[in-house]
C-alpha positions in Angstrom: -14.8 24.9 12.6 -17.7 25.3 10.1 -19.7 22.0 9.3 -19.4 22.8 5.7 -15.5 22.8 5.8 -14.0 20.4 3.2 -11.8 17.8 4.5 -9.4 15.5 2.8 -9.6 11.8 3.7 -7.5 8.9 2.4 -8.5 5.1 2.4 -5.2 3.7 3.8 -6.3 0.2 3.6 -5.3 -2.3 0.9 -9.1 -2.9 0.2 -12.0 -0.9 -0.8 -13.9 0.8 2.0 -17.5 2.1 1.7 -20.0 3.6 4.1 -23.7 4.8 3.9 -25.2 7.7 5.7 -28.9 7.3 5.4 -29.8 10.8 7.0 -27.7 12.4 4.2 -30.2 11.5 1.5 -28.9 7.8 1.5 -25.3 9.0 0.9 -23.1 6.2 -0.2 -19.4 6.4 -0.8 -16.8 4.0 -2.0 -13.1 4.5 -1.3 -10.5 2.3 -3.4 -7.3 1.7 -1.8 -5.1 4.9 -1.3 -8.0 7.0 -2.8 -8.4 10.6 -1.5 -11.8 12.3 -1.4 -12.8 15.6 -0.2 -15.9 15.4 2.3 -17.5 17.9 4.6 -16.9 17.9 8.5 -20.6 17.4 8.8 -20.4 14.1 6.9 -17.6 12.9 8.8 -19.4 13.8 12.1 -22.5 11.8 10.8 -20.2 9.1 9.8 -18.9 8.9 13.3 -22.6 8.2 14.6 -23.2 5.3 12.1 -22.5 1.7 13.2 -19.0 0.9 12.5 -18.3 4.6 11.3 -15.9 5.5 14.2 -13.9 2.4 13.5 -13.7 3.3 9.7 -12.5 6.8 10.8 -10.0 5.6 13.3 -8.5 2.4 11.5 -9.2 2.7 7.7 -9.2 6.4 6.9 -6.6 9.1 7.7 -8.1 12.7 7.9 -5.7 15.4 6.6 -6.9 18.1 9.0 -5.7 18.4 12.7 -8.7 20.4 13.8 -11.1 17.9 12.3 -9.2 14.9 14.0 -9.6 16.7 17.4 -13.2 17.3 16.9 -14.2 13.8 15.6 -11.5 11.4 17.0 -10.1 13.4 20.0 -6.5 12.6 20.8 -4.8 10.2 18.4 -1.6 8.3 18.7 1.5 9.6 16.4 1.2 6.4 14.4 -2.4 7.6 13.2 -0.6 10.0 10.7 2.0 7.6 9.5 2.4 7.7 5.6 3.9 5.0 3.5 7.2 6.8 3.4 7.1 7.0 7.3 6.4 3.2 7.6 9.2 2.4 5.1 11.7 4.7 7.0 10.6 2.7 10.4 11.2 -0.5 8.7 14.5 0.3 7.3 16.1 2.8 9.8 13.9 2.7 12.9 14.6 0.9 16.1 12.9 -2.3 17.1 11.3 -0.4 20.0 9.7 2.1 17.6 8.4 -0.8 15.5 6.8 -2.3 18.7 5.2 1.0 19.6 3.8 1.3 16.0 2.4 -2.4 16.2 1.1 -1.6 19.5 -0.6 1.7 18.9 -1.1 2.1 15.3 -4.6 1.9 13.6 -5.3 -1.2 11.4 -4.5 0.5 8.2 -1.0 1.5 9.4 -0.4 -2.2 10.6 -1.6 -3.6 7.1 0.9 -1.1 5.7 3.7 -2.3 7.8 3.0 -6.0 6.6 2.8 -4.8 3.1 6.0 -3.0 2.9 8.0 -5.5 4.9 7.4 -7.9 2.0 8.0 -5.4 -0.8 11.1 -3.9 0.7 11.9 -6.9 1.8 12.6 -6.4 5.4 15.9 -7.7 6.1 16.0 -7.4 10.0 15.1 -10.6 11.4 14.2 -9.2 14.9 11.7 -6.8 13.2 10.4 -9.8 11.2 9.9 -11.8 14.5 8.1 -8.7 16.2 5.6 -8.6 13.4 5.0 -12.2 13.5 4.6 -12.0 17.3 2.2 -8.9 17.2 0.3 -9.6 13.9 0.7 -13.4 13.4 1.9 -12.4 9.9 5.0 -14.4 8.7 7.1 -11.8 6.9 9.8 -14.4 6.0 7.2 -17.0 4.6 5.5 -14.1 2.5 8.9 -12.9 1.2 9.7 -16.5 0.1 6.4 -17.1 -1.5 6.6 -13.7 -3.5 10.2 -14.7 -4.6 8.7 -18.3 -5.7 5.8 -16.6 -7.5 7.9 -14.2 -9.3 10.2 -16.8 -10.5 7.4 -18.9 -12.0 5.9 -16.2 -13.8 6.8 -16.1 -17.6 9.1 -13.4 -18.8 6.9 -10.7 -20.5 8.9 -8.6 -22.9 11.5 -11.1 -24.5 14.0 -9.3 -26.6 13.8 -10.3 -30.4 16.3 -12.8 -31.6 19.3 -11.4 -33.4 21.9 -13.0 -35.6 25.2 -13.7 -33.7 27.2 -14.2 -36.7 26.9 -12.4 -40.3 28.2 -14.3 -43.3 29.4 -12.4 -46.3 28.9 -14.1 -49.6 30.4 -12.9 -52.9 27.7 -10.0 -53.0 28.5 -8.7 -49.5 25.0 -9.6 -48.1 24.2 -8.9 -44.5 22.2 -10.8 -41.9 19.1 -12.5 -43.0 16.1 -10.4 -41.8 14.0 -13.4 -41.2 16.3 -14.6 -38.4 17.8 -17.7 -40.1 20.7 -19.0 -38.5 22.5 -20.6 -41.6 22.8 -18.8 -44.8 21.6 -20.8 -47.9 
């Protein structure tokens, strides 16, 4: 594989991730959550040599090129390639053992995705909630409750305009008052 081959990488973390590669003319990249960028294989190899670079590549980014993954990361667990759709399917349809394997072998970015989607869905399987709590110390049940309470406390944004419920007819066949009055004069 040529060092100038373009590789798509995605930040699967819920936070912005950045890195610097001084030997590439002080290269500085910032990835917003779920942002995809195209970089060269050479840049990824040099990133892997930087302090913390290999951790970023394994845990926060997902490389969309199998050959590049083999060159840089070697053998990866199947959970490395999990997309949000895969995680959602795992939470809704997967077995408890599949979830436990994911929690044991997935990179940090996937585990964060498991926690986020467990609250957003919300995850109804109590055994899976307990497994997430045991493995990550994240309480899905409490997070769902907090989300519900927060949403209940938020003001309603787009209230429907008030309309007349009763239209009174006078001798001149008038219709509802356009100013929203409840009683005709």
